[in-house]
mmCIF file of the N, C-alpha and C atoms, coordinates in Angstrom:
data_MODEL
# 
_entry.id   MODEL 
# 
loop_
_atom_site.group_PDB 
_atom_site.id 
_atom_site.type_symbol 
_atom_site.label_atom_id 
_atom_site.label_alt_id 
_atom_site.label_comp_id 
_atom_site.label_asym_id 
_atom_site.label_entity_id 
_atom_site.label_seq_id 
_atom_site.pdbx_PDB_ins_code 
_atom_site.Cartn_x 
_atom_site.Cartn_y 
_atom_site.Cartn_z 
_atom_site.occupancy 
_atom_site.B_iso_or_equiv 
_atom_site.pdbx_formal_charge 
_atom_site.auth_seq_id 
_atom_site.auth_comp_id 
_atom_site.auth_asym_id 
_atom_site.auth_atom_id 
_atom_site.pdbx_PDB_model_num 
ATOM 1   N N  . MET A 1 1  ? 0.849   -1.184 0.000   1.00 0.00 ? 1  MET A N  1 
ATOM 2   C CA . MET A 1 1  ? 0.000   0.000  0.000   1.00 0.00 ? 1  MET A CA 1 
ATOM 3   C C  . MET A 1 1  ? 0.890   1.241  0.000   1.00 0.00 ? 1  MET A C  1 
ATOM 4   N N  . SER A 1 2  ? 0.617   2.195  -0.883  1.00 0.00 ? 2  SER A N  1 
ATOM 5   C CA . SER A 1 2  ? 1.441   3.392  -0.965  1.00 0.00 ? 2  SER A CA 1 
ATOM 6   C C  . SER A 1 2  ? 1.011   4.416  0.083   1.00 0.00 ? 2  SER A C  1 
ATOM 7   N N  . ALA A 1 3  ? 1.983   5.247  0.454   1.00 0.00 ? 3  ALA A N  1 
ATOM 8   C CA . ALA A 1 3  ? 1.717   6.297  1.442   1.00 0.00 ? 3  ALA A CA 1 
ATOM 9   C C  . ALA A 1 3  ? 0.849   7.382  0.825   1.00 0.00 ? 3  ALA A C  1 
ATOM 10  N N  . PRO A 1 4  ? 0.005   8.032  1.617   1.00 0.00 ? 4  PRO A N  1 
ATOM 11  C CA . PRO A 1 4  ? -0.820  9.110  1.074   1.00 0.00 ? 4  PRO A CA 1 
ATOM 12  C C  . PRO A 1 4  ? 0.058   10.271 0.599   1.00 0.00 ? 4  PRO A C  1 
ATOM 13  N N  . VAL A 1 5  ? -0.363  10.903 -0.472  1.00 0.00 ? 5  VAL A N  1 
ATOM 14  C CA . VAL A 1 5  ? 0.384   12.017 -1.041  1.00 0.00 ? 5  VAL A CA 1 
ATOM 15  C C  . VAL A 1 5  ? -0.004  13.288 -0.297  1.00 0.00 ? 5  VAL A C  1 
ATOM 16  N N  . LYS A 1 6  ? 1.005   14.005 0.192   1.00 0.00 ? 6  LYS A N  1 
ATOM 17  C CA . LYS A 1 6  ? 0.757   15.251 0.907   1.00 0.00 ? 6  LYS A CA 1 
ATOM 18  C C  . LYS A 1 6  ? 0.693   16.397 -0.104  1.00 0.00 ? 6  LYS A C  1 
ATOM 19  N N  . LEU A 1 7  ? -0.309  17.231 0.035   1.00 0.00 ? 7  LEU A N  1 
ATOM 20  C CA . LEU A 1 7  ? -0.447  18.381 -0.855  1.00 0.00 ? 7  LEU A CA 1 
ATOM 21  C C  . LEU A 1 7  ? 0.581   19.447 -0.495  1.00 0.00 ? 7  LEU A C  1 
ATOM 22  N N  . THR A 1 8  ? 1.045   20.147 -1.509  1.00 0.00 ? 8  THR A N  1 
ATOM 23  C CA . THR A 1 8  ? 1.961   21.256 -1.270  1.00 0.00 ? 8  THR A CA 1 
ATOM 24  C C  . THR A 1 8  ? 1.187   22.457 -0.743  1.00 0.00 ? 8  THR A C  1 
ATOM 25  N N  . ASN A 1 9  ? 1.905   23.429 -0.202  1.00 0.00 ? 9  ASN A N  1 
ATOM 26  C CA . ASN A 1 9  ? 1.236   24.639 0.280   1.00 0.00 ? 9  ASN A CA 1 
ATOM 27  C C  . ASN A 1 9  ? 0.522   25.372 -0.853  1.00 0.00 ? 9  ASN A C  1 
ATOM 28  N N  . LEU A 1 10 ? 1.068   25.323 -2.060  1.00 0.00 ? 10 LEU A N  1 
ATOM 29  C CA . LEU A 1 10 ? 0.409   25.947 -3.210  1.00 0.00 ? 10 LEU A CA 1 
ATOM 30  C C  . LEU A 1 10 ? -0.891  25.232 -3.541  1.00 0.00 ? 10 LEU A C  1 
ATOM 31  N N  . GLN A 1 11 ? -0.864  23.906 -3.539  1.00 0.00 ? 11 GLN A N  1 
ATOM 32  C CA . GLN A 1 11 ? -2.074  23.144 -3.842  1.00 0.00 ? 11 GLN A CA 1 
ATOM 33  C C  . GLN A 1 11 ? -3.170  23.425 -2.815  1.00 0.00 ? 11 GLN A C  1 
ATOM 34  N N  . VAL A 1 12 ? -2.802  23.478 -1.544  1.00 0.00 ? 12 VAL A N  1 
ATOM 35  C CA . VAL A 1 12 ? -3.788  23.763 -0.493  1.00 0.00 ? 12 VAL A CA 1 
ATOM 36  C C  . VAL A 1 12 ? -4.372  25.155 -0.687  1.00 0.00 ? 12 VAL A C  1 
ATOM 37  N N  . GLU A 1 13 ? -3.512  26.121 -0.964  1.00 0.00 ? 13 GLU A N  1 
ATOM 38  C CA . GLU A 1 13 ? -3.978  27.499 -1.162  1.00 0.00 ? 13 GLU A CA 1 
ATOM 39  C C  . GLU A 1 13 ? -4.935  27.590 -2.344  1.00 0.00 ? 13 GLU A C  1 
ATOM 40  N N  . LEU A 1 14 ? -4.591  26.939 -3.440  1.00 0.00 ? 14 LEU A N  1 
ATOM 41  C CA . LEU A 1 14 ? -5.463  26.968 -4.612  1.00 0.00 ? 14 LEU A CA 1 
ATOM 42  C C  . LEU A 1 14 ? -6.789  26.268 -4.346  1.00 0.00 ? 14 LEU A C  1 
ATOM 43  N N  . LEU A 1 15 ? -6.748  25.171 -3.622  1.00 0.00 ? 15 LEU A N  1 
ATOM 44  C CA . LEU A 1 15 ? -8.002  24.470 -3.283  1.00 0.00 ? 15 LEU A CA 1 
ATOM 45  C C  . LEU A 1 15 ? -8.902  25.349 -2.418  1.00 0.00 ? 15 LEU A C  1 
ATOM 46  N N  . GLN A 1 16 ? -8.299  26.053 -1.470  1.00 0.00 ? 16 GLN A N  1 
ATOM 47  C CA . GLN A 1 16 ? -9.094  26.928 -0.608  1.00 0.00 ? 16 GLN A CA 1 
ATOM 48  C C  . GLN A 1 16 ? -9.621  28.137 -1.372  1.00 0.00 ? 16 GLN A C  1 
ATOM 49  N N  . THR A 1 17 ? -8.789  28.696 -2.224  1.00 0.00 ? 17 THR A N  1 
ATOM 50  C CA . THR A 1 17 ? -9.178  29.888 -2.980  1.00 0.00 ? 17 THR A CA 1 
ATOM 51  C C  . THR A 1 17 ? -10.260 29.576 -4.007  1.00 0.00 ? 17 THR A C  1 
ATOM 52  N N  . PHE A 1 18 ? -10.120 28.429 -4.658  1.00 0.00 ? 18 PHE A N  1 
ATOM 53  C CA . PHE A 1 18 ? -11.048 28.069 -5.727  1.00 0.00 ? 18 PHE A CA 1 
ATOM 54  C C  . PHE A 1 18 ? -11.856 26.844 -5.332  1.00 0.00 ? 18 PHE A C  1 
ATOM 55  N N  . SER A 1 19 ? -12.582 26.962 -4.238  1.00 0.00 ? 19 SER A N  1 
ATOM 56  C CA . SER A 1 19 ? -13.387 25.841 -3.751  1.00 0.00 ? 19 SER A CA 1 
ATOM 57  C C  . SER A 1 19 ? -14.750 25.791 -4.440  1.00 0.00 ? 19 SER A C  1 
ATOM 58  N N  . TYR A 1 20 ? -14.844 26.408 -5.590  1.00 0.00 ? 20 TYR A N  1 
ATOM 59  C CA . TYR A 1 20 ? -16.078 26.415 -6.379  1.00 0.00 ? 20 TYR A CA 1 
ATOM 60  C C  . TYR A 1 20 ? -15.716 26.166 -7.837  1.00 0.00 ? 20 TYR A C  1 
ATOM 61  N N  . SER A 1 21 ? -16.695 25.778 -8.613  1.00 0.00 ? 21 SER A N  1 
ATOM 62  C CA . SER A 1 21 ? -16.460 25.499 -10.028 1.00 0.00 ? 21 SER A CA 1 
ATOM 63  C C  . SER A 1 21 ? -16.347 26.795 -10.826 1.00 0.00 ? 21 SER A C  1 
ATOM 64  N N  . LEU A 1 22 ? -15.484 26.752 -11.798 1.00 0.00 ? 22 LEU A N  1 
ATOM 65  C CA . LEU A 1 22 ? -15.301 27.887 -12.703 1.00 0.00 ? 22 LEU A CA 1 
ATOM 66  C C  . LEU A 1 22 ? -15.663 27.460 -14.113 1.00 0.00 ? 22 LEU A C  1 
ATOM 67  N N  . PRO A 1 23 ? -16.103 28.405 -14.915 1.00 0.00 ? 23 PRO A N  1 
ATOM 68  C CA . PRO A 1 23 ? -16.273 28.095 -16.334 1.00 0.00 ? 23 PRO A CA 1 
ATOM 69  C C  . PRO A 1 23 ? -14.906 27.766 -16.951 1.00 0.00 ? 23 PRO A C  1 
ATOM 70  N N  . ASN A 1 24 ? -14.900 26.937 -17.970 1.00 0.00 ? 24 ASN A N  1 
ATOM 71  C CA . ASN A 1 24 ? -13.640 26.534 -18.605 1.00 0.00 ? 24 ASN A CA 1 
ATOM 72  C C  . ASN A 1 24 ? -12.822 27.717 -19.097 1.00 0.00 ? 24 ASN A C  1 
ATOM 73  N N  . GLU A 1 25 ? -13.474 28.779 -19.541 1.00 0.00 ? 25 GLU A N  1 
ATOM 74  C CA . GLU A 1 25 ? -12.749 29.954 -20.026 1.00 0.00 ? 25 GLU A CA 1 
ATOM 75  C C  . GLU A 1 25 ? -11.937 30.580 -18.891 1.00 0.00 ? 25 GLU A C  1 
ATOM 76  N N  . GLN A 1 26 ? -12.529 30.678 -17.706 1.00 0.00 ? 26 GLN A N  1 
ATOM 77  C CA . GLN A 1 26 ? -11.802 31.250 -16.569 1.00 0.00 ? 26 GLN A CA 1 
ATOM 78  C C  . GLN A 1 26 ? -10.686 30.312 -16.113 1.00 0.00 ? 26 GLN A C  1 
ATOM 79  N N  . LEU A 1 27 ? -10.947 29.036 -16.155 1.00 0.00 ? 27 LEU A N  1 
ATOM 80  C CA . LEU A 1 27 ? -9.918  28.064 -15.793 1.00 0.00 ? 27 LEU A CA 1 
ATOM 81  C C  . LEU A 1 27 ? -8.718  28.195 -16.728 1.00 0.00 ? 27 LEU A C  1 
ATOM 82  N N  . ASP A 1 28 ? -8.970  28.356 -17.999 1.00 0.00 ? 28 ASP A N  1 
ATOM 83  C CA . ASP A 1 28 ? -7.887  28.551 -18.974 1.00 0.00 ? 28 ASP A CA 1 
ATOM 84  C C  . ASP A 1 28 ? -7.114  29.836 -18.682 1.00 0.00 ? 28 ASP A C  1 
ATOM 85  N N  . GLU A 1 29 ? -7.823  30.903 -18.325 1.00 0.00 ? 29 GLU A N  1 
ATOM 86  C CA . GLU A 1 29 ? -7.165  32.170 -17.995 1.00 0.00 ? 29 GLU A CA 1 
ATOM 87  C C  . GLU A 1 29 ? -6.264  32.009 -16.774 1.00 0.00 ? 29 GLU A C  1 
ATOM 88  N N  . ILE A 1 30 ? -6.732  31.297 -15.776 1.00 0.00 ? 30 ILE A N  1 
ATOM 89  C CA . ILE A 1 30 ? -5.936  31.082 -14.569 1.00 0.00 ? 30 ILE A CA 1 
ATOM 90  C C  . ILE A 1 30 ? -4.709  30.226 -14.882 1.00 0.00 ? 30 ILE A C  1 
ATOM 91  N N  . ARG A 1 31 ? -4.868  29.220 -15.714 1.00 0.00 ? 31 ARG A N  1 
ATOM 92  C CA . ARG A 1 31 ? -3.715  28.409 -16.140 1.00 0.00 ? 31 ARG A CA 1 
ATOM 93  C C  . ARG A 1 31 ? -2.677  29.284 -16.835 1.00 0.00 ? 31 ARG A C  1 
ATOM 94  N N  . GLN A 1 32 ? -3.150  30.184 -17.702 1.00 0.00 ? 32 GLN A N  1 
ATOM 95  C CA . GLN A 1 32 ? -2.225  31.070 -18.403 1.00 0.00 ? 32 GLN A CA 1 
ATOM 96  C C  . GLN A 1 32 ? -1.523  32.013 -17.430 1.00 0.00 ? 32 GLN A C  1 
ATOM 97  N N  . LEU A 1 33 ? -2.254  32.531 -16.445 1.00 0.00 ? 33 LEU A N  1 
ATOM 98  C CA . LEU A 1 33 ? -1.644  33.406 -15.436 1.00 0.00 ? 33 LEU A CA 1 
ATOM 99  C C  . LEU A 1 33 ? -0.566  32.672 -14.651 1.00 0.00 ? 33 LEU A C  1 
ATOM 100 N N  . LEU A 1 34 ? -0.879  31.442 -14.228 1.00 0.00 ? 34 LEU A N  1 
ATOM 101 C CA . LEU A 1 34 ? 0.099   30.659 -13.476 1.00 0.00 ? 34 LEU A CA 1 
ATOM 102 C C  . LEU A 1 34 ? 1.312   30.320 -14.344 1.00 0.00 ? 34 LEU A C  1 
ATOM 103 N N  . SER A 1 35 ? 1.075   29.970 -15.587 1.00 0.00 ? 35 SER A N  1 
ATOM 104 C CA . SER A 1 35 ? 2.176   29.661 -16.499 1.00 0.00 ? 35 SER A CA 1 
ATOM 105 C C  . SER A 1 35 ? 3.070   30.873 -16.686 1.00 0.00 ? 35 SER A C  1 
ATOM 106 N N  . LYS A 1 36 ? 2.469   32.032 -16.895 1.00 0.00 ? 36 LYS A N  1 
ATOM 107 C CA . LYS A 1 36 ? 3.241   33.259 -17.073 1.00 0.00 ? 36 LYS A CA 1 
ATOM 108 C C  . LYS A 1 36 ? 4.024   33.599 -15.816 1.00 0.00 ? 36 LYS A C  1 
ATOM 109 N N  . TYR A 1 37 ? 3.416   33.414 -14.653 1.00 0.00 ? 37 TYR A N  1 
ATOM 110 C CA . TYR A 1 37 ? 4.092   33.690 -13.386 1.00 0.00 ? 37 TYR A CA 1 
ATOM 111 C C  . TYR A 1 37 ? 5.369   32.854 -13.273 1.00 0.00 ? 37 TYR A C  1 
ATOM 112 N N  . PHE A 1 38 ? 5.251   31.533 -13.499 1.00 0.00 ? 38 PHE A N  1 
ATOM 113 C CA . PHE A 1 38 ? 6.414   30.671 -13.360 1.00 0.00 ? 38 PHE A CA 1 
ATOM 114 C C  . PHE A 1 38 ? 7.419   30.891 -14.480 1.00 0.00 ? 38 PHE A C  1 
ATOM 115 N N  . LEU A 1 39 ? 6.966   31.232 -15.677 1.00 0.00 ? 39 LEU A N  1 
ATOM 116 C CA . LEU A 1 39 ? 7.872   31.574 -16.763 1.00 0.00 ? 39 LEU A CA 1 
ATOM 117 C C  . LEU A 1 39 ? 8.673   32.827 -16.409 1.00 0.00 ? 39 LEU A C  1 
ATOM 118 N N  . ASP A 1 40 ? 8.003   33.838 -15.869 1.00 0.00 ? 40 ASP A N  1 
ATOM 119 C CA . ASP A 1 40 ? 8.692   35.068 -15.468 1.00 0.00 ? 40 ASP A CA 1 
ATOM 120 C C  . ASP A 1 40 ? 9.728   34.794 -14.387 1.00 0.00 ? 40 ASP A C  1 
ATOM 121 N N  . LYS A 1 41 ? 9.401   33.912 -13.433 1.00 0.00 ? 41 LYS A N  1 
ATOM 122 C CA . LYS A 1 41 ? 10.352  33.547 -12.375 1.00 0.00 ? 41 LYS A CA 1 
ATOM 123 C C  . LYS A 1 41 ? 11.581  32.865 -12.965 1.00 0.00 ? 41 LYS A C  1 
ATOM 124 N N  . ALA A 1 42 ? 11.363  31.910 -13.866 1.00 0.00 ? 42 ALA A N  1 
ATOM 125 C CA . ALA A 1 42 ? 12.473  31.195 -14.492 1.00 0.00 ? 42 ALA A CA 1 
ATOM 126 C C  . ALA A 1 42 ? 13.324  32.153 -15.334 1.00 0.00 ? 42 ALA A C  1 
ATOM 127 N N  . ASP A 1 43 ? 12.670  33.062 -16.039 1.00 0.00 ? 43 ASP A N  1 
ATOM 128 C CA . ASP A 1 43 ? 13.374  34.032 -16.871 1.00 0.00 ? 43 ASP A CA 1 
ATOM 129 C C  . ASP A 1 43 ? 14.235  34.960 -16.007 1.00 0.00 ? 43 ASP A C  1 
ATOM 130 N N  . ALA A 1 44 ? 13.688  35.421 -14.893 1.00 0.00 ? 44 ALA A N  1 
ATOM 131 C CA . ALA A 1 44 ? 14.443  36.294 -13.990 1.00 0.00 ? 44 ALA A CA 1 
ATOM 132 C C  . ALA A 1 44 ? 15.641  35.561 -13.395 1.00 0.00 ? 44 ALA A C  1 
ATOM 133 N N  . GLU A 1 45 ? 15.463  34.295 -13.064 1.00 0.00 ? 45 GLU A N  1 
ATOM 134 C CA . GLU A 1 45 ? 16.574  33.508 -12.523 1.00 0.00 ? 45 GLU A CA 1 
ATOM 135 C C  . GLU A 1 45 ? 17.664  33.308 -13.570 1.00 0.00 ? 45 GLU A C  1 
ATOM 136 N N  . MET A 1 46 ? 17.282  33.058 -14.814 1.00 0.00 ? 46 MET A N  1 
ATOM 137 C CA . MET A 1 46 ? 18.283  32.925 -15.877 1.00 0.00 ? 46 MET A CA 1 
ATOM 138 C C  . MET A 1 46 ? 19.027  34.243 -16.091 1.00 0.00 ? 46 MET A C  1 
ATOM 139 N N  . ASP A 1 47 ? 18.301  35.361 -16.057 1.00 0.00 ? 47 ASP A N  1 
ATOM 140 C CA . ASP A 1 47 ? 18.968  36.662 -16.179 1.00 0.00 ? 47 ASP A CA 1 
ATOM 141 C C  . ASP A 1 47 ? 19.984  36.860 -15.058 1.00 0.00 ? 47 ASP A C  1 
ATOM 142 N N  . ARG A 1 48 ? 19.590  36.470 -13.836 1.00 0.00 ? 48 ARG A N  1 
ATOM 143 C CA . ARG A 1 48 ? 20.493  36.606 -12.690 1.00 0.00 ? 48 ARG A CA 1 
ATOM 144 C C  . ARG A 1 48 ? 21.738  35.747 -12.886 1.00 0.00 ? 48 ARG A C  1 
ATOM 145 N N  . LEU A 1 49 ? 21.552  34.500 -13.327 1.00 0.00 ? 49 LEU A N  1 
ATOM 146 C CA . LEU A 1 49 ? 22.693  33.616 -13.548 1.00 0.00 ? 49 LEU A CA 1 
ATOM 147 C C  . LEU A 1 49 ? 23.608  34.137 -14.651 1.00 0.00 ? 49 LEU A C  1 
ATOM 148 N N  . TRP A 1 50 ? 23.027  34.657 -15.719 1.00 0.00 ? 50 TRP A N  1 
ATOM 149 C CA . TRP A 1 50 ? 23.846  35.204 -16.809 1.00 0.00 ? 50 TRP A CA 1 
ATOM 150 C C  . TRP A 1 50 ? 24.722  36.336 -16.284 1.00 0.00 ? 50 TRP A C  1 
ATOM 151 N N  . GLN A 1 51 ? 24.138  37.220 -15.485 1.00 0.00 ? 51 GLN A N  1 
ATOM 152 C CA . GLN A 1 51 ? 24.907  38.342 -14.944 1.00 0.00 ? 51 GLN A CA 1 
ATOM 153 C C  . GLN A 1 51 ? 25.962  37.860 -13.947 1.00 0.00 ? 51 GLN A C  1 
ATOM 154 N N  . GLU A 1 52 ? 25.535  37.018 -13.023 1.00 0.00 ? 52 GLU A N  1 
ATOM 155 C CA . GLU A 1 52 ? 26.403  36.552 -11.948 1.00 0.00 ? 52 GLU A CA 1 
ATOM 156 C C  . GLU A 1 52 ? 27.576  35.732 -12.465 1.00 0.00 ? 52 GLU A C  1 
ATOM 157 N N  . ARG A 1 53 ? 27.343  34.903 -13.462 1.00 0.00 ? 53 ARG A N  1 
ATOM 158 C CA . ARG A 1 53 ? 28.374  33.985 -13.950 1.00 0.00 ? 53 ARG A CA 1 
ATOM 159 C C  . ARG A 1 53 ? 29.042  34.447 -15.243 1.00 0.00 ? 53 ARG A C  1 
ATOM 160 N N  . GLY A 1 54 ? 28.611  35.581 -15.754 1.00 0.00 ? 54 GLY A N  1 
ATOM 161 C CA . GLY A 1 54 ? 29.240  36.118 -16.952 1.00 0.00 ? 54 GLY A CA 1 
ATOM 162 C C  . GLY A 1 54 ? 28.974  35.307 -18.204 1.00 0.00 ? 54 GLY A C  1 
ATOM 163 N N  . TRP A 1 55 ? 27.829  34.639 -18.244 1.00 0.00 ? 55 TRP A N  1 
ATOM 164 C CA . TRP A 1 55 ? 27.487  33.858 -19.425 1.00 0.00 ? 55 TRP A CA 1 
ATOM 165 C C  . TRP A 1 55 ? 27.165  34.780 -20.591 1.00 0.00 ? 55 TRP A C  1 
ATOM 166 N N  . ASN A 1 56 ? 27.376  34.258 -21.819 1.00 0.00 ? 56 ASN A N  1 
ATOM 167 C CA . ASN A 1 56 ? 27.044  35.010 -23.025 1.00 0.00 ? 56 ASN A CA 1 
ATOM 168 C C  . ASN A 1 56 ? 26.680  34.025 -24.130 1.00 0.00 ? 56 ASN A C  1 
ATOM 169 N N  . ASP A 1 57 ? 26.499  34.522 -25.331 1.00 0.00 ? 57 ASP A N  1 
ATOM 170 C CA . ASP A 1 57 ? 26.119  33.651 -26.448 1.00 0.00 ? 57 ASP A CA 1 
ATOM 171 C C  . ASP A 1 57 ? 27.184  32.586 -26.721 1.00 0.00 ? 57 ASP A C  1 
ATOM 172 N N  . GLU A 1 58 ? 28.443  32.934 -26.507 1.00 0.00 ? 58 GLU A N  1 
ATOM 173 C CA . GLU A 1 58 ? 29.521  31.962 -26.709 1.00 0.00 ? 58 GLU A CA 1 
ATOM 174 C C  . GLU A 1 58 ? 29.402  30.811 -25.705 1.00 0.00 ? 58 GLU A C  1 
ATOM 175 N N  . THR A 1 59 ? 29.000  31.103 -24.486 1.00 0.00 ? 59 THR A N  1 
ATOM 176 C CA . THR A 1 59 ? 28.786  30.067 -23.468 1.00 0.00 ? 59 THR A CA 1 
ATOM 177 C C  . THR A 1 59 ? 27.750  29.069 -23.954 1.00 0.00 ? 59 THR A C  1 
ATOM 178 N N  . ILE A 1 60 ? 26.655  29.577 -24.497 1.00 0.00 ? 60 ILE A N  1 
ATOM 179 C CA . ILE A 1 60 ? 25.580  28.711 -24.984 1.00 0.00 ? 60 ILE A CA 1 
ATOM 180 C C  . ILE A 1 60 ? 26.076  27.852 -26.146 1.00 0.00 ? 60 ILE A C  1 
ATOM 181 N N  . GLU A 1 61 ? 26.857  28.433 -27.052 1.00 0.00 ? 61 GLU A N  1 
ATOM 182 C CA . GLU A 1 61 ? 27.415  27.673 -28.172 1.00 0.00 ? 61 GLU A CA 1 
ATOM 183 C C  . GLU A 1 61 ? 28.322  26.549 -27.665 1.00 0.00 ? 61 GLU A C  1 
ATOM 184 N N  . THR A 1 62 ? 29.119  26.835 -26.650 1.00 0.00 ? 62 THR A N  1 
ATOM 185 C CA . THR A 1 62 ? 29.996  25.823 -26.068 1.00 0.00 ? 62 THR A CA 1 
ATOM 186 C C  . THR A 1 62 ? 29.176  24.692 -25.476 1.00 0.00 ? 62 THR A C  1 
ATOM 187 N N  . TRP A 1 63 ? 28.110  25.037 -24.769 1.00 0.00 ? 63 TRP A N  1 
ATOM 188 C CA . TRP A 1 63 ? 27.231  24.017 -24.182 1.00 0.00 ? 63 TRP A CA 1 
ATOM 189 C C  . TRP A 1 63 ? 26.598  23.162 -25.280 1.00 0.00 ? 63 TRP A C  1 
ATOM 190 N N  . ALA A 1 64 ? 26.180  23.805 -26.356 1.00 0.00 ? 64 ALA A N  1 
ATOM 191 C CA . ALA A 1 64 ? 25.506  23.082 -27.431 1.00 0.00 ? 64 ALA A CA 1 
ATOM 192 C C  . ALA A 1 64 ? 26.436  22.068 -28.096 1.00 0.00 ? 64 ALA A C  1 
ATOM 193 N N  . LYS A 1 65 ? 27.714  22.367 -28.137 1.00 0.00 ? 65 LYS A N  1 
ATOM 194 C CA . LYS A 1 65 ? 28.676  21.488 -28.797 1.00 0.00 ? 65 LYS A CA 1 
ATOM 195 C C  . LYS A 1 65 ? 29.361  20.540 -27.820 1.00 0.00 ? 65 LYS A C  1 
ATOM 196 N N  . GLY A 1 66 ? 29.059  20.674 -26.537 1.00 0.00 ? 66 GLY A N  1 
ATOM 197 C CA . GLY A 1 66 ? 29.733  19.880 -25.519 1.00 0.00 ? 66 GLY A CA 1 
ATOM 198 C C  . GLY A 1 66 ? 29.264  18.444 -25.467 1.00 0.00 ? 66 GLY A C  1 
ATOM 199 N N  . HIS A 1 67 ? 30.142  17.594 -25.004 1.00 0.00 ? 67 HIS A N  1 
ATOM 200 C CA . HIS A 1 67 ? 29.834  16.175 -24.803 1.00 0.00 ? 67 HIS A CA 1 
ATOM 201 C C  . HIS A 1 67 ? 30.235  15.836 -23.368 1.00 0.00 ? 67 HIS A C  1 
ATOM 202 N N  . ASP A 1 68 ? 29.360  16.159 -22.442 1.00 0.00 ? 68 ASP A N  1 
ATOM 203 C CA . ASP A 1 68 ? 29.681  16.009 -21.029 1.00 0.00 ? 68 ASP A CA 1 
ATOM 204 C C  . ASP A 1 68 ? 29.267  14.669 -20.436 1.00 0.00 ? 68 ASP A C  1 
ATOM 205 N N  . ARG A 1 69 ? 28.789  13.777 -21.242 1.00 0.00 ? 69 ARG A N  1 
ATOM 206 C CA . ARG A 1 69 ? 28.371  12.476 -20.729 1.00 0.00 ? 69 ARG A CA 1 
ATOM 207 C C  . ARG A 1 69 ? 29.576  11.610 -20.401 1.00 0.00 ? 69 ARG A C  1 
ATOM 208 N N  . VAL A 1 70 ? 29.416  10.840 -19.369 1.00 0.00 ? 70 VAL A N  1 
ATOM 209 C CA . VAL A 1 70 ? 30.449  9.874  -19.011 1.00 0.00 ? 70 VAL A CA 1 
ATOM 210 C C  . VAL A 1 70 ? 30.217  8.629  -19.858 1.00 0.00 ? 70 VAL A C  1 
ATOM 211 N N  . PRO A 1 71 ? 31.267  8.104  -20.498 1.00 0.00 ? 71 PRO A N  1 
ATOM 212 C CA . PRO A 1 71 ? 31.055  6.931  -21.352 1.00 0.00 ? 71 PRO A CA 1 
ATOM 213 C C  . PRO A 1 71 ? 30.588  5.747  -20.536 1.00 0.00 ? 71 PRO A C  1 
ATOM 214 N N  . TYR A 1 72 ? 29.735  4.964  -21.137 1.00 0.00 ? 72 TYR A N  1 
ATOM 215 C CA . TYR A 1 72 ? 29.208  3.748  -20.510 1.00 0.00 ? 72 TYR A CA 1 
ATOM 216 C C  . TYR A 1 72 ? 30.290  2.689  -20.516 1.00 0.00 ? 72 TYR A C  1 
ATOM 217 N N  . LEU A 1 73 ? 30.538  2.125  -19.360 1.00 0.00 ? 73 LEU A N  1 
ATOM 218 C CA . LEU A 1 73 ? 31.498  1.032  -19.254 1.00 0.00 ? 73 LEU A CA 1 
ATOM 219 C C  . LEU A 1 73 ? 30.747  -0.233 -18.939 1.00 0.00 ? 73 LEU A C  1 
ATOM 220 N N  . SER A 1 74 ? 30.829  -1.207 -19.827 1.00 0.00 ? 74 SER A N  1 
ATOM 221 C CA . SER A 1 74 ? 30.102  -2.464 -19.594 1.00 0.00 ? 74 SER A CA 1 
ATOM 222 C C  . SER A 1 74 ? 30.804  -3.277 -18.520 1.00 0.00 ? 74 SER A C  1 
ATOM 223 N N  . GLN A 1 75 ? 30.035  -4.011 -17.789 1.00 0.00 ? 75 GLN A N  1 
ATOM 224 C CA . GLN A 1 75 ? 30.564  -4.880 -16.736 1.00 0.00 ? 75 GLN A CA 1 
ATOM 225 C C  . GLN A 1 75 ? 30.995  -6.212 -17.348 1.00 0.00 ? 75 GLN A C  1 
ATOM 226 N N  . PRO A 1 76 ? 32.189  -6.733 -16.990 1.00 0.00 ? 76 PRO A N  1 
ATOM 227 C CA . PRO A 1 76 ? 32.656  -8.023 -17.555 1.00 0.00 ? 76 PRO A CA 1 
ATOM 228 C C  . PRO A 1 76 ? 31.844  -9.177 -17.034 1.00 0.00 ? 76 PRO A C  1 
# 
């Protein structure tokens, strides 16, 4: 038997805030708002990392051409 899944604080807040049914159009709008919120957060964090670490377009090109995987070694 699996353990019960604990809701996150965000899930609890959303359940309490939206404890009623919404029309699908409003639900879609809320999904878009949440998506934009998290996209903006991720974008701001990337901007911070670029500034803090001095990344530039050349850094991205290096990453794109990199082969950082460890080769697979078969077991005898």
